[in-house]
All heavy atoms as a GROMACS GRO file, in nm:
protein
  599
    1MET      N    1  -5.393   5.076  24.924
    1MET     CA    2  -5.446   5.138  24.812
    1MET      C    3  -5.599   5.105  24.798
    1MET      O    4  -5.644   4.996  24.816
    1MET     CB    5  -5.368   5.089  24.688
    1MET     CG    6  -5.434   5.122  24.559
    1MET     SD    7  -5.370   5.275  24.464
    1MET     CE    8  -5.193   5.246  24.463
    2VAL      N    9  -5.673   5.198  24.770
    2VAL     CA   10  -5.818   5.195  24.752
    2VAL      C   11  -5.869   5.175  24.607
    2VAL      O   12  -5.981   5.198  24.576
    2VAL     CB   13  -5.899   5.294  24.844
    2VAL    CG1   14  -5.870   5.284  24.985
    2VAL    CG2   15  -5.873   5.439  24.778
    3ALA      N   16  -5.773   5.155  24.526
    3ALA     CA   17  -5.810   5.153  24.387
    3ALA      C   18  -5.919   5.051  24.361
    3ALA      O   19  -5.917   4.944  24.394
    3ALA     CB   20  -5.686   5.122  24.293
    4ASP      N   21  -6.024   5.108  24.286
    4ASP     CA   22  -6.139   5.024  24.241
    4ASP      C   23  -6.224   4.956  24.358
    4ASP      O   24  -6.303   4.876  24.335
    4ASP     CB   25  -6.092   4.922  24.142
    4ASP     CG   26  -6.037   4.990  24.020
    4ASP    OD1   27  -6.078   5.094  23.976
    4ASP    OD2   28  -5.937   4.940  23.960
    5MET      N   29  -6.197   5.000  24.471
    5MET     CA   30  -6.292   4.959  24.588
    5MET      C   31  -6.430   5.034  24.569
    5MET      O   32  -6.435   5.133  24.506
    5MET     CB   33  -6.237   5.001  24.734
    5MET     CG   34  -6.104   4.926  24.756
    5MET     SD   35  -6.137   4.752  24.801
    5MET     CE   36  -5.977   4.700  24.856
    6PRO      N   37  -6.543   4.973  24.616
    6PRO     CA   38  -6.677   5.038  24.594
    6PRO      C   39  -6.673   5.187  24.668
    6PRO      O   40  -6.626   5.203  24.774
    6PRO     CB   41  -6.764   4.944  24.664
    6PRO     CG   42  -6.693   4.815  24.682
    6PRO     CD   43  -6.549   4.858  24.683
    7ALA      N   44  -6.725   5.271  24.576
    7ALA     CA   45  -6.735   5.420  24.626
    7ALA      C   46  -6.875   5.466  24.618
    7ALA      O   47  -6.944   5.423  24.525
    7ALA     CB   48  -6.638   5.496  24.545
    8GLU      N   49  -6.903   5.557  24.697
    8GLU     CA   50  -7.045   5.617  24.694
    8GLU      C   51  -7.025   5.768  24.711
    8GLU      O   52  -6.919   5.812  24.782
    8GLU     CB   53  -7.122   5.569  24.823
    8GLU     CG   54  -7.166   5.423  24.812
    8GLU     CD   55  -7.245   5.396  24.947
    8GLU    OE1   56  -7.181   5.378  25.046
    8GLU    OE2   57  -7.365   5.385  24.931
    9VAL      N   58  -7.109   5.853  24.674
    9VAL     CA   59  -7.112   5.997  24.685
    9VAL      C   60  -7.251   6.043  24.720
    9VAL      O   61  -7.346   5.990  24.679
    9VAL     CB   62  -7.051   6.051  24.563
    9VAL    CG1   63  -7.140   6.041  24.439
    9VAL    CG2   64  -7.006   6.195  24.582
   10SER      N   65  -7.257   6.155  24.779
   10SER     CA   66  -7.382   6.212  24.835
   10SER      C   67  -7.466   6.267  24.709
   10SER      O   68  -7.585   6.258  24.717
   10SER     CB   69  -7.370   6.324  24.933
   10SER     OG   70  -7.275   6.431  24.890
   11SER      N   71  -7.401   6.310  24.615
   11SER     CA   72  -7.465   6.368  24.488
   11SER      C   73  -7.364   6.376  24.378
   11SER      O   74  -7.244   6.381  24.406
   11SER     CB   75  -7.525   6.512  24.513
   11SER     OG   76  -7.425   6.606  24.539
   12LEU      N   77  -7.410   6.368  24.257
   12LEU     CA   78  -7.320   6.379  24.139
   12LEU      C   79  -7.347   6.495  24.051
   12LEU      O   80  -7.466   6.518  24.031
   12LEU     CB   81  -7.317   6.246  24.062
   12LEU     CG   82  -7.258   6.127  24.123
   12LEU    CD1   83  -7.295   6.004  24.038
   12LEU    CD2   84  -7.114   6.136  24.138
   13HIS      N   85  -7.248   6.562  24.010
   13HIS     CA   86  -7.259   6.670  23.922
   13HIS      C   87  -7.234   6.623  23.778
   13HIS      O   88  -7.142   6.540  23.749
   13HIS     CB   89  -7.143   6.777  23.953
   13HIS     CG   90  -7.139   6.888  23.860
   13HIS    ND1   91  -7.241   6.986  23.855
   13HIS    CD2   92  -7.048   6.923  23.773
   13HIS    CE1   93  -7.208   7.073  23.771
   13HIS    NE2   94  -7.091   7.031  23.708
   14ASN      N   95  -7.330   6.646  23.687
   14ASN     CA   96  -7.322   6.603  23.550
   14ASN      C   97  -7.325   6.450  23.551
   14ASN      O   98  -7.396   6.382  23.624
   14ASN     CB   99  -7.212   6.663  23.468
   14ASN     CG  100  -7.227   6.802  23.448
   14ASN    OD1  101  -7.337   6.852  23.447
   14ASN    ND2  102  -7.118   6.890  23.434
   15ASN      N  103  -7.232   6.379  23.473
   15ASN     CA  104  -7.239   6.238  23.446
   15ASN      C  105  -7.124   6.171  23.518
   15ASN      O  106  -7.068   6.064  23.474
   15ASN     CB  107  -7.240   6.197  23.309
   15ASN     CG  108  -7.371   6.240  23.241
   15ASN    OD1  109  -7.479   6.232  23.301
   15ASN    ND2  110  -7.366   6.296  23.116
   16PHE      N  111  -7.061   6.238  23.613
   16PHE     CA  112  -6.950   6.172  23.686
   16PHE      C  113  -6.995   6.058  23.763
   16PHE      O  114  -7.108   6.049  23.807
   16PHE     CB  115  -6.878   6.274  23.778
   16PHE     CG  116  -6.815   6.394  23.709
   16PHE    CD1  117  -6.865   6.514  23.728
   16PHE    CD2  118  -6.698   6.360  23.622
   16PHE    CE1  119  -6.810   6.624  23.639
   16PHE    CE2  120  -6.647   6.470  23.553
   16PHE     CZ  121  -6.702   6.604  23.567
   17VAL      N  122  -6.903   5.957  23.800
   17VAL     CA  123  -6.934   5.851  23.896
   17VAL      C  124  -6.843   5.849  24.008
   17VAL      O  125  -6.726   5.892  23.995
   17VAL     CB  126  -6.927   5.715  23.814
   17VAL    CG1  127  -7.045   5.682  23.732
   17VAL    CG2  128  -6.810   5.710  23.729
   18ALA      N  129  -6.882   5.806  24.131
   18ALA     CA  130  -6.803   5.802  24.250
   18ALA      C  131  -6.683   5.735  24.222
   18ALA      O  132  -6.572   5.772  24.289
   18ALA     CB  133  -6.878   5.755  24.359
   19GLY      N  134  -6.673   5.629  24.160
   19GLY     CA  135  -6.558   5.539  24.129
   19GLY      C  136  -6.441   5.616  24.059
   19GLY      O  137  -6.326   5.562  24.063
   20TYR      N  138  -6.473   5.722  23.993
   20TYR     CA  139  -6.366   5.800  23.935
   20TYR      C  140  -6.271   5.857  24.029
   20TYR      O  141  -6.148   5.892  24.004
   20TYR     CB  142  -6.419   5.911  23.851
   20TYR     CG  143  -6.479   5.869  23.712
   20TYR    CD1  144  -6.549   5.968  23.630
   20TYR    CD2  145  -6.470   5.751  23.668
   20TYR    CE1  146  -6.609   5.933  23.509
   20TYR    CE2  147  -6.529   5.699  23.546
   20TYR     CZ  148  -6.605   5.800  23.470
   20TYR     OH  149  -6.654   5.767  23.362
   21GLY      N  150  -6.320   5.873  24.164
   21GLY     CA  151  -6.237   5.937  24.264
   21GLY      C  152  -6.119   5.837  24.317
   21GLY      O  153  -6.027   5.877  24.388
   22ASN      N  154  -6.142   5.713  24.281
   22ASN     CA  155  -6.042   5.616  24.336
   22ASN      C  156  -6.001   5.521  24.229
   22ASN      O  157  -5.980   5.399  24.255
   22ASN     CB  158  -6.091   5.546  24.466
   22ASN     CG  159  -6.205   5.471  24.457
   22ASN    OD1  160  -6.302   5.517  24.392
   22ASN    ND2  161  -6.208   5.348  24.502
   23ASP      N  162  -5.999   5.563  24.109
   23ASP     CA  163  -5.971   5.464  23.992
   23ASP      C  164  -5.816   5.471  23.959
   23ASP      O  165  -5.772   5.403  23.874
   23ASP     CB  166  -6.067   5.479  23.881
   23ASP     CG  167  -6.038   5.614  23.805
   23ASP    OD1  168  -5.954   5.703  23.866
   23ASP    OD2  169  -6.102   5.651  23.713
   24CYS      N  170  -5.739   5.556  24.030
   24CYS     CA  171  -5.604   5.578  24.000
   24CYS      C  172  -5.566   5.614  23.863
   24CYS      O  173  -5.459   5.597  23.806
   24CYS     CB  174  -5.519   5.442  24.035
   24CYS     SG  175  -5.533   5.411  24.212
   25VAL      N  176  -5.666   5.680  23.798
   25VAL     CA  177  -5.645   5.737  23.656
   25VAL      C  178  -5.642   5.884  23.671
   25VAL      O  179  -5.746   5.948  23.711
   25VAL     CB  180  -5.755   5.686  23.564
   25VAL    CG1  181  -5.736   5.752  23.420
   25VAL    CG2  182  -5.754   5.544  23.546
   26SER      N  183  -5.532   5.953  23.636
   26SER     CA  184  -5.519   6.094  23.667
   26SER      C  185  -5.603   6.178  23.574
   26SER      O  186  -5.633   6.297  23.600
   26SER     CB  187  -5.377   6.137  23.650
   26SER     OG  188  -5.326   6.113  23.515
   27SER      N  189  -5.656   6.129  23.460
   27SER     CA  190  -5.739   6.208  23.367
   27SER      C  191  -5.890   6.195  23.413
   27SER      O  192  -5.966   6.271  23.347
   27SER     CB  193  -5.726   6.156  23.238
   27SER     OG  194  -5.758   6.019  23.223
   28THR      N  195  -5.921   6.123  23.520
   28THR     CA  196  -6.067   6.115  23.557
   28THR      C  197  -6.076   6.177  23.691
   28THR      O  198  -5.982   6.186  23.771
   28THR     CB  199  -6.122   5.970  23.568
   28THR    OG1  200  -6.041   5.899  23.663
   28THR    CG2  201  -6.106   5.896  23.440
   29HIS      N  202  -6.198   6.222  23.731
   29HIS     CA  203  -6.235   6.282  23.856
   29HIS      C  204  -6.385   6.270  23.882
   29HIS      O  205  -6.449   6.244  23.790
   29HIS     CB  206  -6.178   6.417  23.868
   29HIS     CG  207  -6.242   6.519  23.783
   29HIS    ND1  208  -6.196   6.544  23.655
   29HIS    CD2  209  -6.347   6.595  23.792
   29HIS    CE1  210  -6.276   6.626  23.588
   29HIS    NE2  211  -6.372   6.663  23.673
   30PHE      N  212  -6.430   6.288  24.000
   30PHE     CA  213  -6.566   6.296  24.031
   30PHE      C  214  -6.599   6.436  24.078
   30PHE      O  215  -6.504   6.502  24.126
   30PHE     CB  216  -6.608   6.187  24.116
   30PHE     CG  217  -6.586   6.212  24.257
   30PHE    CD1  218  -6.691   6.262  24.329
   30PHE    CD2  219  -6.470   6.193  24.316
   30PHE    CE1  220  -6.683   6.290  24.469
   30PHE    CE2  221  -6.444   6.219  24.456
   30PHE     CZ  222  -6.552   6.273  24.521
   31HIS      N  223  -6.710   6.474  24.079
   31HIS     CA  224  -6.763   6.605  24.140
   31HIS      C  225  -6.905   6.592  24.195
   31HIS      O  226  -6.990   6.547  24.123
   31HIS     CB  227  -6.765   6.701  24.007
   31HIS     CG  228  -6.768   6.834  24.042
   31HIS    ND1  229  -6.855   6.900  24.132
   31HIS    CD2  230  -6.683   6.939  24.004
   31HIS    CE1  231  -6.829   7.025  24.141
   31HIS    NE2  232  -6.726   7.060  24.050
   32THR      N  233  -6.905   6.643  24.310
   32THR     CA  234  -7.040   6.640  24.367
   32THR      C  235  -7.109   6.777  24.322
   32THR      O  236  -7.043   6.859  24.278
   32THR     CB  237  -7.030   6.647  24.531
   32THR    OG1  238  -6.968   6.765  24.563
   32THR    CG2  239  -6.967   6.528  24.586
   33LYS      N  240  -7.247   6.778  24.358
   33LYS     CA  241  -7.313   6.912  24.342
   33LYS      C  242  -7.257   6.999  24.439
   33LYS      O  243  -7.205   6.961  24.546
   33LYS     CB  244  -7.458   6.893  24.350
   33LYS     CG  245  -7.518   6.801  24.242
   33LYS     CD  246  -7.668   6.779  24.268
   33LYS     CE  247  -7.726   6.694  24.149
   33LYS     NZ  248  -7.866   6.672  24.171
   34CYS      N  249  -7.258   7.126  24.414
   34CYS     CA  250  -7.219   7.236  24.521
   34CYS      C  251  -7.312   7.237  24.620
   34CYS      O  252  -7.440   7.248  24.605
   34CYS     CB  253  -7.199   7.368  24.437
   34CYS     SG  254  -7.069   7.362  24.327
   35GLY      N  255  -7.266   7.231  24.742
   35GLY     CA  256  -7.363   7.238  24.862
   35GLY      C  257  -7.294   7.199  24.992
   35GLY      O  258  -7.181   7.150  24.984
   36ILE      N  259  -7.357   7.223  25.095
   36ILE     CA  260  -7.306   7.200  25.230
   36ILE      C  261  -7.337   7.048  25.253
   36ILE      O  262  -7.443   7.000  25.234
   36ILE     CB  263  -7.378   7.293  25.330
   36ILE    CG1  264  -7.332   7.440  25.305
   36ILE    CG2  265  -7.331   7.243  25.474
   36ILE    CD1  266  -7.407   7.530  25.386
   37GLY      N  267  -7.232   6.989  25.313
   37GLY     CA  268  -7.255   6.842  25.360
   37GLY      C  269  -7.230   6.741  25.254
   37GLY      O  270  -7.267   6.626  25.271
   38GLU      N  271  -7.172   6.778  25.145
   38GLU     CA  272  -7.148   6.672  25.038
   38GLU      C  273  -7.036   6.587  25.081
   38GLU      O  274  -6.945   6.616  25.159
   38GLU     CB  275  -7.100   6.751  24.905
   38GLU     CG  276  -7.210   6.844  24.857
   38GLU     CD  277  -7.339   6.767  24.795
   38GLU    OE1  278  -7.330   6.653  24.765
   38GLU    OE2  279  -7.439   6.832  24.792
   39TRP      N  280  -7.044   6.456  25.039
   39TRP     CA  281  -6.944   6.360  25.090
   39TRP      C  282  -6.914   6.256  24.976
   39TRP      O  283  -6.991   6.236  24.887
   39TRP     CB  284  -6.998   6.295  25.228
   39TRP     CG  285  -7.127   6.233  25.202
   39TRP    CD1  286  -7.249   6.278  25.255
   39TRP    CD2  287  -7.167   6.101  25.148
   39TRP    NE1  288  -7.349   6.194  25.226
   39TRP    CE2  289  -7.295   6.080  25.163
   39TRP    CE3  290  -7.087   6.004  25.097
   39TRP    CZ2  291  -7.354   5.969  25.121
   39TRP    CZ3  292  -7.156   5.875  25.054
   39TRP    CH2  293  -7.291   5.870  25.064
   40TRP      N  294  -6.798   6.185  24.998
   40TRP     CA  295  -6.754   6.078  24.921
   40TRP      C  296  -6.710   5.976  25.013
   40TRP      O  297  -6.644   5.999  25.105
   40TRP     CB  298  -6.648   6.129  24.821
   40TRP     CG  299  -6.587   6.022  24.741
   40TRP    CD1  300  -6.643   5.948  24.629
   40TRP    CD2  301  -6.463   5.977  24.745
   40TRP    NE1  302  -6.561   5.873  24.580
   40TRP    CE2  303  -6.441   5.877  24.640
   40TRP    CE3  304  -6.348   6.003  24.824
   40TRP    CZ2  305  -6.315   5.804  24.622
   40TRP    CZ3  306  -6.225   5.936  24.806
   40TRP    CH2  307  -6.226   5.835  24.710
   41ARG      N  308  -6.740   5.850  24.984
   41ARG     CA  309  -6.705   5.733  25.075
   41ARG      C  310  -6.645   5.623  25.000
   41ARG      O  311  -6.703   5.584  24.891
   41ARG     CB  312  -6.827   5.697  25.157
   41ARG     CG  313  -6.800   5.570  25.231
   41ARG     CD  314  -6.932   5.538  25.326
   41ARG     NE  315  -7.049   5.572  25.269
   41ARG     CZ  316  -7.155   5.613  25.341
   41ARG    NH1  317  -7.146   5.624  25.475
   41ARG    NH2  318  -7.271   5.648  25.285
   42VAL      N  319  -6.554   5.556  25.049
   42VAL     CA  320  -6.486   5.436  24.992
   42VAL      C  321  -6.496   5.329  25.094
   42VAL      O  322  -6.471   5.330  25.211
   42VAL     CB  323  -6.341   5.456  24.951
   42VAL    CG1  324  -6.285   5.326  24.889
   42VAL    CG2  325  -6.325   5.562  24.843
   43ASP      N  326  -6.554   5.212  25.050
   43ASP     CA  327  -6.562   5.089  25.127
   43ASP      C  328  -6.435   5.006  25.109
   43ASP      O  329  -6.421   4.958  25.000
   43ASP     CB  330  -6.688   5.001  25.099
   43ASP     CG  331  -6.704   4.884  25.174
   43ASP    OD1  332  -6.618   4.852  25.258
   43ASP    OD2  333  -6.803   4.812  25.164
   44LEU      N  334  -6.354   4.988  25.219
   44LEU     CA  335  -6.226   4.929  25.193
   44LEU      C  336  -6.243   4.777  25.208
   44LEU      O  337  -6.155   4.698  25.181
   44LEU     CB  338  -6.133   4.965  25.314
   44LEU     CG  339  -6.099   5.110  25.320
   44LEU    CD1  340  -6.000   5.143  25.435
   44LEU    CD2  341  -6.027   5.157  25.176
   45GLN      N  342  -6.362   4.728  25.250
   45GLN     CA  343  -6.408   4.588  25.246
   45GLN      C  344  -6.343   4.506  25.348
   45GLN      O  345  -6.350   4.387  25.344
   45GLN     CB  346  -6.403   4.531  25.100
   45GLN     CG  347  -6.492   4.596  25.009
   45GLN     CD  348  -6.476   4.539  24.870
   45GLN    OE1  349  -6.388   4.492  24.822
   45GLN    NE2  350  -6.595   4.536  24.808
   46MET      N  351  -6.242   4.560  25.427
   46MET     CA  352  -6.164   4.491  25.530
   46MET      C  353  -6.111   4.578  25.611
   46MET      O  354  -6.098   4.693  25.585
   46MET     CB  355  -6.058   4.390  25.464
   46MET     CG  356  -5.960   4.468  25.390
   46MET     SD  357  -5.846   4.358  25.306
   46MET     CE  358  -5.899   4.392  25.137
   47LYS      N  359  -6.059   4.537  25.738
   47LYS     CA  360  -5.987   4.622  25.830
   47LYS      C  361  -5.845   4.623  25.763
   47LYS      O  362  -5.784   4.528  25.735
   47LYS     CB  363  -5.978   4.574  25.965
   47LYS     CG  364  -6.117   4.576  26.029
   47LYS     CD  365  -6.110   4.527  26.176
   47LYS     CE  366  -6.234   4.551  26.243
   47LYS     NZ  367  -6.214   4.506  26.391
   48ILE      N  368  -5.791   4.754  25.763
   48ILE     CA  369  -5.650   4.765  25.713
   48ILE      C  370  -5.587   4.873  25.807
   48ILE      O  371  -5.651   4.954  25.877
   48ILE     CB  372  -5.645   4.817  25.564
   48ILE    CG1  373  -5.704   4.954  25.553
   48ILE    CG2  374  -5.710   4.720  25.481
   48ILE    CD1  375  -5.679   5.021  25.420
   49CYS      N  376  -5.459   4.870  25.812
   49CYS     CA  377  -5.378   4.969  25.876
   49CYS      C  378  -5.364   5.091  25.784
   49CYS      O  379  -5.292   5.066  25.676
   49CYS     CB  380  -5.245   4.905  25.931
   49CYS     SG  381  -5.140   5.028  26.004
   50VAL      N  382  -5.404   5.200  25.807
   50VAL     CA  383  -5.391   5.327  25.735
   50VAL      C  384  -5.260   5.392  25.773
   50VAL      O  385  -5.259   5.445  25.884
   50VAL     CB  386  -5.506   5.414  25.742
   50VAL    CG1  387  -5.495   5.542  25.654
   50VAL    CG2  388  -5.636   5.340  25.697
   51LYS      N  389  -5.162   5.409  25.684
   51LYS     CA  390  -5.040   5.472  25.705
   51LYS      C  391  -5.035   5.618  25.636
   51LYS      O  392  -4.977   5.704  25.702
   51LYS     CB  393  -4.926   5.399  25.658
   51LYS     CG  394  -4.901   5.263  25.723
   51LYS     CD  395  -4.786   5.194  25.671
   51LYS     CE  396  -4.770   5.055  25.739
   51LYS     NZ  397  -4.657   4.980  25.696
   52ALA      N  398  -5.114   5.637  25.541
   52ALA     CA  399  -5.121   5.768  25.471
   52ALA      C  400  -5.243   5.777  25.385
   52ALA      O  401  -5.295   5.672  25.346
   52ALA     CB  402  -5.001   5.777  25.390
   53ILE      N  403  -5.288   5.898  25.376
   53ILE     CA  404  -5.397   5.920  25.284
   53ILE      C  405  -5.363   6.040  25.199
   53ILE      O  406  -5.315   6.150  25.245
   53ILE     CB  407  -5.522   5.967  25.368
   53ILE    CG1  408  -5.571   5.847  25.460
   53ILE    CG2  409  -5.626   6.016  25.280
   53ILE    CD1  410  -5.674   5.881  25.556
   54ARG      N  411  -5.375   6.040  25.078
   54ARG     CA  412  -5.346   6.131  24.974
   54ARG      C  413  -5.475   6.185  24.911
   54ARG      O  414  -5.547   6.109  24.846
   54ARG     CB  415  -5.246   6.083  24.867
   54ARG     CG  416  -5.211   6.185  24.764
   54ARG     CD  417  -5.123   6.142  24.658
   54ARG     NE  418  -5.003   6.099  24.724
   54ARG     CZ  419  -4.905   6.034  24.653
   54ARG    NH1  420  -4.929   5.992  24.524
   54ARG    NH2  421  -4.796   5.991  24.713
   55ILE      N  422  -5.504   6.313  24.914
   55ILE     CA  423  -5.610   6.382  24.862
   55ILE      C  424  -5.561   6.474  24.749
   55ILE      O  425  -5.466   6.563  24.782
   55ILE     CB  426  -5.702   6.451  24.943
   55ILE    CG1  427  -5.754   6.347  25.055
   55ILE    CG2  428  -5.819   6.519  24.880
   55ILE    CD1  429  -5.827   6.418  25.175
   56THR      N  430  -5.600   6.454  24.622
   56THR     CA  431  -5.552   6.552  24.522
   56THR      C  432  -5.670   6.620  24.460
   56THR      O  433  -5.779   6.572  24.466
   56THR     CB  434  -5.472   6.472  24.417
   56THR    OG1  435  -5.562   6.378  24.353
   56THR    CG2  436  -5.350   6.410  24.465
   57ASN      N  437  -5.636   6.733  24.397
   57ASN     CA  438  -5.738   6.808  24.330
   57ASN      C  439  -5.704   6.827  24.185
   57ASN      O  440  -5.590   6.789  24.147
   57ASN     CB  441  -5.732   6.952  24.392
   57ASN     CG  442  -5.871   7.024  24.368
   57ASN    OD1  443  -5.964   6.973  24.306
   57ASN    ND2  444  -5.884   7.138  24.429
   58ARG      N  445  -5.800   6.854  24.101
   58ARG     CA  446  -5.773   6.880  23.958
   58ARG      C  447  -5.675   6.989  23.944
   58ARG      O  448  -5.651   7.076  24.032
   58ARG     CB  449  -5.901   6.913  23.892
   58ARG     CG  450  -6.008   6.813  23.896
   58ARG     CD  451  -6.126   6.852  23.828
   58ARG     NE  452  -6.171   6.996  23.837
   58ARG     CZ  453  -6.286   7.041  23.822
   58ARG    NH1  454  -6.372   6.954  23.779
   58ARG    NH2  455  -6.314   7.164  23.822
   59GLU      N  456  -5.588   6.974  23.843
   59GLU     CA  457  -5.480   7.067  23.822
   59GLU      C  458  -5.519   7.202  23.751
   59GLU      O  459  -5.443   7.296  23.757
   59GLU     CB  460  -5.381   7.000  23.732
   59GLU     CG  461  -5.321   6.884  23.801
   59GLU     CD  462  -5.211   6.808  23.712
   59GLU    OE1  463  -5.182   6.849  23.601
   59GLU    OE2  464  -5.161   6.696  23.749
   60GLU      N  465  -5.636   7.207  23.699
   60GLU     CA  466  -5.664   7.332  23.627
   60GLU      C  467  -5.748   7.450  23.708
   60GLU      O  468  -5.861   7.460  23.704
   60GLU     CB  469  -5.753   7.297  23.486
   60GLU     CG  470  -5.898   7.234  23.515
   60GLU     CD  471  -5.906   7.097  23.540
   60GLU    OE1  472  -5.815   7.022  23.506
   60GLU    OE2  473  -6.012   7.056  23.562
   61ASN      N  474  -5.669   7.498  23.804
   61ASN     CA  475  -5.715   7.620  23.871
   61ASN      C  476  -5.848   7.610  23.946
   61ASN      O  477  -5.918   7.694  23.958
   61ASN     CB  478  -5.725   7.734  23.785
   61ASN     CG  479  -5.601   7.779  23.714
   61ASN    OD1  480  -5.492   7.768  23.771
   61ASN    ND2  481  -5.606   7.816  23.581
   62HIS      N  482  -5.866   7.488  24.010
   62HIS     CA  483  -5.987   7.473  24.089
   62HIS      C  484  -5.956   7.443  24.238
   62HIS      O  485  -6.035   7.374  24.299
   62HIS     CB  486  -6.077   7.359  24.036
   62HIS     CG  487  -6.130   7.395  23.905
   62HIS    ND1  488  -6.239   7.494  23.887
   62HIS    CD2  489  -6.111   7.360  23.773
   62HIS    CE1  490  -6.270   7.499  23.764
   62HIS    NE2  491  -6.190   7.419  23.689
   63GLY      N  492  -5.843   7.473  24.278
   63GLY     CA  493  -5.794   7.452  24.422
   63GLY      C  494  -5.894   7.517  24.518
   63GLY      O  495  -5.901   7.469  24.640
   64TRP      N  496  -5.955   7.611  24.484
   64TRP     CA  497  -6.056   7.688  24.581
   64TRP      C  498  -6.157   7.602  24.619
   64TRP      O  499  -6.246   7.610  24.707
   64TRP     CB  500  -6.096   7.814  24.524
   64TRP     CG  501  -6.178   7.806  24.393
   64TRP    CD1  502  -6.114   7.811  24.260
   64TRP    CD2  503  -6.308   7.785  24.368
   64TRP    NE1  504  -6.204   7.779  24.166
   64TRP    CE2  505  -6.314   7.772  24.225
   64TRP    CE3  506  -6.422   7.769  24.455
   64TRP    CZ2  507  -6.457   7.746  24.171
   64TRP    CZ3  508  -6.542   7.749  24.403
   64TRP    CH2  509  -6.554   7.736  24.263
   65LEU      N  510  -6.191   7.483  24.539
   65LEU     CA  511  -6.307   7.398  24.558
   65LEU      C  512  -6.283   7.317  24.683
   65LEU      O  513  -6.387   7.270  24.733
   65LEU     CB  514  -6.325   7.309  24.431
   65LEU     CG  515  -6.376   7.373  24.310
   65LEU    CD1  516  -6.365   7.276  24.196
   65LEU    CD2  517  -6.509   7.434  24.330
   66TYR      N  518  -6.168   7.294  24.743
   66TYR     CA  519  -6.136   7.237  24.875
   66TYR      C  520  -6.174   7.336  24.972
   66TYR      O  521  -6.097   7.426  25.001
   66TYR     CB  522  -5.987   7.190  24.884
   66TYR     CG  523  -5.964   7.062  24.813
   66TYR    CD1  524  -5.840   7.029  24.782
   66TYR    CD2  525  -6.064   6.954  24.800
   66TYR    CE1  526  -5.810   6.902  24.731
   66TYR    CE2  527  -6.034   6.843  24.747
   66TYR     CZ  528  -5.907   6.808  24.714
   66TYR     OH  529  -5.876   6.689  24.670
   67VAL      N  530  -6.289   7.328  25.039
   67VAL     CA  531  -6.326   7.416  25.141
   67VAL      C  532  -6.375   7.333  25.262
   67VAL      O  533  -6.475   7.251  25.243
   67VAL     CB  534  -6.433   7.518  25.099
   67VAL    CG1  535  -6.473   7.608  25.210
   67VAL    CG2  536  -6.397   7.600  24.976
   68ASP      N  537  -6.297   7.345  25.372
   68ASP     CA  538  -6.362   7.278  25.489
   68ASP      C  539  -6.360   7.127  25.473
   68ASP      O  540  -6.473   7.066  25.484
   68ASP     CB  541  -6.482   7.341  25.539
   68ASP     CG  542  -6.526   7.295  25.677
   68ASP    OD1  543  -6.429   7.254  25.768
   68ASP    OD2  544  -6.649   7.295  25.719
   69VAL      N  545  -6.252   7.070  25.442
   69VAL     CA  546  -6.256   6.912  25.412
   69VAL      C  547  -6.230   6.845  25.551
   69VAL      O  548  -6.155   6.890  25.632
   69VAL     CB  549  -6.132   6.888  25.322
   69VAL    CG1  550  -6.117   6.732  25.316
   69VAL    CG2  551  -6.161   6.937  25.185
   70THR      N  552  -6.315   6.744  25.582
   70THR     CA  553  -6.316   6.666  25.701
   70THR      C  554  -6.289   6.519  25.652
   70THR      O  555  -6.355   6.467  25.573
   70THR     CB  556  -6.439   6.673  25.780
   70THR    OG1  557  -6.453   6.816  25.808
   70THR    CG2  558  -6.431   6.602  25.900
   71LEU      N  559  -6.196   6.455  25.717
   71LEU     CA  560  -6.166   6.317  25.685
   71LEU      C  561  -6.208   6.234  25.808
   71LEU      O  562  -6.174   6.264  25.923
   71LEU     CB  563  -6.015   6.296  25.662
   71LEU     CG  564  -5.969   6.163  25.645
   71LEU    CD1  565  -6.016   6.114  25.512
   71LEU    CD2  566  -5.812   6.155  25.634
   72LEU      N  567  -6.293   6.139  25.787
   72LEU     CA  568  -6.353   6.057  25.894
   72LEU      C  569  -6.310   5.906  25.863
   72LEU      O  570  -6.328   5.853  25.742
   72LEU     CB  571  -6.504   6.057  25.895
   72LEU     CG  572  -6.558   6.195  25.929
   72LEU    CD1  573  -6.704   6.196  25.917
   72LEU    CD2  574  -6.521   6.238  26.074
   73LEU      N  575  -6.255   5.832  25.964
   73LEU     CA  576  -6.226   5.692  25.946
   73LEU      C  577  -6.308   5.613  26.037
   73LEU      O  578  -6.318   5.653  26.165
   73LEU     CB  579  -6.074   5.670  25.971
   73LEU     CG  580  -5.974   5.744  25.888
   73LEU    CD1  581  -5.829   5.717  25.941
   73LEU    CD2  582  -5.989   5.692  25.740
   74ASN      N  583  -6.374   5.517  25.988
   74ASN     CA  584  -6.466   5.437  26.083
   74ASN      C  585  -6.416   5.294  26.075
   74ASN      O  586  -6.368   5.241  25.976
   74ASN     CB  587  -6.607   5.439  26.023
   74ASN     CG  588  -6.670   5.576  26.034
   74ASN    OD1  589  -6.636   5.644  26.125
   74ASN    ND2  590  -6.772   5.615  25.956
   75GLU      N  591  -6.436   5.227  26.181
   75GLU     CA  592  -6.408   5.089  26.204
   75GLU      C  593  -6.517   5.002  26.121
   75GLU      O  594  -6.623   5.026  26.130
   75GLU     CB  595  -6.390   5.046  26.336
   75GLU     CG  596  -6.332   4.900  26.353
   75GLU     CD  597  -6.298   4.867  26.496
   75GLU    OE1  598  -6.290   4.963  26.593
   75GLU    OE2  599  -6.275   4.759  26.525
   0.00000   0.00000   0.00000
């Protein structure tokens, strides 16, 4: 679980913070500015075995915002 691990984002829309993306609170979220190459990163702070990754979207009709999502895992 990456809850509350340090998070960074390429840009922020309005007053959102990157940590809202991994705070495990369903009523919060973060939002980048619209553009090509936007990213969000979480520092796991240690090597771990990744068994699953869950990406969720807001529930209010914004599913189209997921366009060309790429997942990168670095050692």
